[in-house]
N, C-alpha and C positions, 0 to 999 in steps of 0.2 A: 397573421400567423408569425410566430417567432422564428427567427433564423437561429439555428443551432449547429453545433459541430456535426458533420455528416455521420460520424460513427454512431450517434445517438438518435438519429432521425426516424428509424424504422422499427423500434421495439419500445414498448411502453416502460418496461423495467429500466432499460438503458436511458430513456428520456428522464425518468424520475431521478436516477442516479446523477446524470449529467446536470440536470437543472438544480438539484438540491445539495449535492455533495462534492462532485469532482472539481478539484481546484480550490475548494474552500479551506483556508488554513486550519490545520488541526494541531492543537497543543496539548491534548490529553494523552497521557502515556498509554492508557489501555487502548484507545483508538489507534494510536500510532503503531502499537504492537500488532493489533488486529490487521491493519493494512499491510504491514511487513509480512505477516504469515499468509494472508490472502494473495498478495502479489506473487509470493513464492509458489503458492499452490497453483497459480494460473499458468506457470511455465509450461509452454507447449499447448495450452488450451486458450479458449476465448474468455474474455472478462465476463461475458454474459453467463457462461457456465458457472463461474465463481459466484456472481451475483445471485443466481438462482439458488445456490447452495449456502449463501451467507448466513441465513438464520439457523440452518442446521449446524453450520460450523460454530456459531456462537454457543449453541447448546452443547455440542459435542466437546468443545474445547473450553468449557467453564468460563464463558464470557471473555475468553482470551486473557485470563488472569495468569501472568507468568509464574506467580508464586504457587498456583495450583498445578499448572502444566508441568513445571519442573519435577513434580512428584510422580508423574506418570511412569508406570512400570510396563513390563512385557505384556501383562494381561490387558492393560488399558490400550496398548498399541494394537493388540489383536482385536479388541473390541472395536476400535476405530477402523481397522481394516475391513470389518464386516458392516460398517455403518454406510448404508446406501445414500445417505443424505450429504455425504462429503466426497471429496476426491480420494479414492482409496489407493493411494500410492505410498508404499512403505517409506521410501526416502523422504517424501514430503511430510509425512506424519512424524517421523523421527526427527526431521529438521526443526519442526515446531518445538519439540522438547529441548533440543540443543539451543535453539534461539531464545527460548524462555530463560534458560540458565544464563546465557550470555547477556541477555537484556537486563537481568537482575544485577549482574556484575557491572554493567555500564551505569545503571542507576546508582549503584554504590559509589562509583567513581565520579559521576557527573551530577549527582543529586536527582536528576530526572532523565528519562530517555529523551524527552523533548529538548532539553538543553543540549544534549549530545547531538541529536540528529539534525536539528535546525542550524547547527554551526556550519554545515556544508553550503548553506546559502546566506551565511552571515546573519542569521536570525530573521530574515525578511523574505517575502515572496519575490522571486525574480519574475518581473512582468515582461513577457514576451509579446511580440507583435507579428505572429505568423498569419500570412494572408490565405494560405491553403493548407490542408492537412499534410500534403506532401512535403511541405517545408519544415514540419516538426521533426526534430531529430529523434533517434531511438536512444541515444546516449549523449552525454555532455561531459565536459571536464569535471563538473561537480558530481555527476553520477559515477564517473570513473573513480574519483577520490573517495566517495562514500562506499562504493563496492570494495575497494581495496582496503579501507579501514575496517569495515564490517567483517570482511574475510579474515583479516589479520587477527581480529578479536575472537574469531571462531564461529561467526554466524554462517548459516548455510542457505543456499538458494538466494544469493544476493549478488548476482552478476550485475553488470552496469545497466543492462536493459531493464532488469527487474527493478533496480534502484531508481531508474528514471521514471518508470511507471508509478512507483511508490511516491516519488517527488510530485508528480502530476496529481495523483489522487489526494495527497494530504496538503495540497496548496503551497508547496515549496516553490513551485513554478506555476504561472498562469499560462497554460497552453491551449486555452480556448482560442479558436481562430478569430481574427479581428471583426468579422461580420456576425459572429455569434453573440446573441444578446447577453450571455454570461460574461463575456470578455470585459465589457465595460462595467458590469456590476461588480466584478471582482477587482477591477482596477480601483473603483471607488472605495472598496472595503479597506484598502491600505491607508486611506486618508483619514 
């Protein structure tokens, strides 16, 4: 039996996410934007809640294409507020539109969202060596810097805790605990 991070041990969907996605470096702009929106949607909720709704989010938000989301109007917002397949929170829905607009500006400035966002870890995964889940921080200097810069640019739902969860999800940090089978696998990915 594989040893994995305790948060993923008791639910099949979490296991699949943990084993196949969490901590794997993402460099695709669309996927990075998706995770930024989903991590913001998670605020105050469990990640499992978001995972269960992810496919509905992809459909409702046009595959997380910022160029499409930026065109959403009041009618689309109202439609999303009645969509039971997503988290129906007006601030979170409206923040996705604001974040799409801001993401496009960042892409204009940096060429890609990827090149902008990965600069917070100097373009490489930070390989951590946490022995227990309790040792993993909720924020770091890097997530603080990301949060501050994203906020300054106009992004919403980008507090440092959300930014750190985003960094974990997209592989900017390897926060699998050391006895988790994925820790070593992701360490080898960098080589």
